[in-house]
C-alpha positions in Angstrom: 21.9 22.6 -71.6 19.3 19.9 -70.6 16.6 21.1 -68.2 15.0 18.0 -66.8 15.5 16.1 -63.6 18.9 14.6 -64.4 22.4 14.5 -63.3 25.6 13.6 -65.1 26.6 10.1 -64.3 29.3 7.7 -65.3 28.1 4.1 -65.2 29.9 1.4 -63.3 31.7 -1.3 -65.3 29.2 -3.7 -66.9 26.2 -1.4 -66.4 25.7 -0.5 -70.0 25.3 2.6 -72.1 26.1 5.9 -70.4 23.2 8.2 -70.1 22.6 11.3 -68.0 18.8 10.7 -67.6 18.3 10.1 -63.9 14.9 10.6 -62.3 13.9 11.1 -58.7 12.9 8.0 -56.6 9.3 8.0 -55.3 10.3 8.0 -51.7 12.1 11.4 -52.2 8.9 12.8 -53.8 6.9 11.5 -50.8 9.4 13.2 -48.5 9.1 16.4 -50.4 5.3 16.4 -50.0 5.6 15.7 -46.3 8.0 18.6 -45.8 6.3 21.3 -47.9 2.7 20.0 -47.9 2.7 20.2 -51.7 4.7 21.2 -54.7 3.8 24.2 -56.9 6.7 23.9 -59.4 9.1 21.3 -60.8 11.4 23.4 -63.1 13.3 20.3 -64.3 10.5 18.0 -65.1 11.0 14.6 -66.7 8.9 13.7 -69.8 6.1 12.0 -67.8 6.1 14.8 -65.2 6.2 12.4 -62.3 6.8 15.0 -59.7 3.3 15.8 -58.2 3.6 19.6 -58.9 1.0 22.0 -60.1 3.3 23.3 -62.8 6.1 21.6 -64.7 8.8 23.0 -66.9 10.3 20.3 -69.2 13.4 20.4 -71.3 11.5 22.0 -74.1 10.2 24.8 -71.8 13.6 25.7 -70.5 13.0 26.4 -66.8 15.9 28.9 -66.7 13.9 31.2 -68.9 10.8 31.1 -66.7 9.8 32.8 -63.5 9.6 30.5 -60.4 7.1 30.8 -57.5 5.6 28.9 -54.6 7.0 25.6 -53.3 9.7 24.3 -55.6 11.2 20.8 -55.9 14.5 21.0 -57.9 16.5 18.0 -59.1 18.7 19.9 -61.5 21.1 18.6 -64.2 24.4 17.9 -62.5 26.2 19.5 -65.4 25.4 23.2 -65.2 23.6 22.9 -61.8 25.1 26.2 -60.7 22.8 28.1 -63.1 19.8 26.5 -61.5 21.0 27.3 -58.0 21.3 31.0 -58.9 17.9 31.1 -60.5 16.4 29.6 -57.4 18.2 32.1 -55.2 16.9 35.1 -57.2 13.2 34.1 -56.8 13.7 33.1 -53.2 15.3 36.4 -52.5 12.4 38.2 -54.1 9.9 36.3 -52.0 8.2 34.6 -55.0 9.6 31.2 -53.9 8.3 30.4 -50.4 10.0 27.0 -49.9 12.3 24.8 -51.9 13.9 21.4 -51.8 17.0 20.7 -53.9 18.3 17.2 -54.6 22.0 17.2 -55.5 25.2 15.2 -55.2 27.3 16.6 -52.4 30.0 17.5 -54.8 27.7 20.0 -56.6 27.8 22.2 -53.5 31.3 23.3 -54.4 30.2 25.5 -57.3 29.9 29.2 -57.3 26.1 29.1 -57.6 25.9 26.6 -54.7 27.9 28.9 -52.5 25.2 31.5 -53.1 22.5 28.9 -52.4 24.1 27.8 -49.1 25.1 31.2 -47.8 21.9 33.2 -48.8 19.0 30.8 -49.3 19.3 27.4 -47.7 18.1 26.8 -44.2 19.4 23.3 -43.6 20.3 20.1 -45.4 20.4 16.3 -44.9 23.2 14.2 -46.2 21.8 10.8 -47.0 23.6 8.0 -45.2 22.3 5.1 -47.3 22.5 3.8 -50.8 20.6 5.9 -53.3 19.2 4.5 -56.5 17.9 6.9 -59.2 15.4 5.8 -61.8 16.6 5.4 -65.4 15.0 6.5 -68.7 12.6 3.6 -68.4 11.5 4.8 -64.9 12.8 1.6 -63.3 15.3 1.7 -60.4 18.8 1.5 -61.6 20.7 -1.7 -60.5 23.6 0.2 -59.0 23.8 2.9 -56.4 24.9 6.5 -57.0 28.7 6.6 -56.7 28.5 10.0 -55.1 26.7 10.8 -51.8 23.4 12.7 -52.3 22.0 15.4 -50.1 18.6 17.2 -49.9 18.9 21.0 -49.3 15.9 22.8 -47.8 15.1 26.5 -48.1 12.2 27.8 -46.0 10.8 28.5 -42.6 9.9 24.9 -41.6 13.4 23.8 -40.7 12.3 21.7 -37.7 9.8 19.8 -39.8 12.4 19.1 -42.5 15.0 17.8 -40.0 12.4 15.7 -38.2 11.2 14.0 -41.5 14.6 13.4 -42.8 16.3 12.2 -39.6 15.9 8.5 -40.5 17.5 9.1 -43.9 20.8 10.7 -43.0 22.5 13.5 -41.1 20.7 16.8 -40.7 22.6 20.1 -40.5 21.6 23.7 -40.0 23.1 26.2 -42.4 24.8 29.1 -40.8 23.8 32.5 -42.3 26.5 35.2 -42.6 25.5 38.8 -42.9 23.8 39.4 -46.2 26.0 41.0 -48.9 23.8 40.8 -51.9 20.6 42.6 -52.8 18.1 41.8 -55.5 17.9 44.3 -58.4 16.5 44.4 -61.9 18.9 44.7 -64.9 18.6 48.2 -66.5 19.1 46.6 -70.0 17.3 43.3 -70.2 15.0 43.7 -67.2 15.8 40.4 -65.6 16.2 40.2 -61.8 19.7 39.5 -60.4 21.6 39.5 -57.1 24.0 42.4 -56.9 27.1 42.6 -54.8 27.2 46.4 -54.9 24.3 48.8 -54.3 25.4 50.7 -57.4 25.1 47.7 -59.8 22.8 48.3 -62.7 23.3 45.3 -65.0 23.1 41.5 -64.5 26.3 40.8 -66.4 29.0 42.1 -68.7 27.0 41.5 -71.8 24.1 43.7 -70.8 26.6 46.4 -69.5 28.4 46.4 -72.9 25.2 46.4 -74.9 23.8 49.3 -72.9 27.0 51.3 -73.4 27.0 50.5 -77.1 23.4 51.6 -77.5 24.0 54.9 -75.7 26.9 55.7 -78.1 24.9 55.1 -81.3 21.7 56.7 -80.2 
């Protein structure tokens, strides 16, 4: 799975070769700096590491295998974005991630991982009400707009600042928070953190549960 600032995209007729390399426009990066005051981590960094972050994880680093912390700017691959949402939620729940901005097509918020993001982690979002042009592989603005509306999701305590700074870009919305039903735990087999639905949960998934059971039988 690619792990750089991209999203899956089908070109309009006459646009040319299909590519899923789509990089963040500069005005969005400027907005991110204004909201969070700085960026500590870009876990889906492009090859030139354009996001002004202290730390970058490129495709070769595989950000899903790394720990996240501080202020995060996330423009995840559209294909498989649910995994990135879940990873963000885990480290936000632990307190390691203090603030985060997530740039995604509005359709990506229908995934299972996005439901976790919106119900547990996100504070608010702004749905952009104007044309949105990503940058292509040559870092030049693409000639056609995104065919899907984009939104910027914010997680953190500075909700008012986020809404004030994005008000000219679209429609700001506060995210309602239901009563928490997940707790963060550490997998008894692999040691990775995960969000558990039950207080008795010990493993991050079926694979670790089976491997732990198999190990106990043969030892």
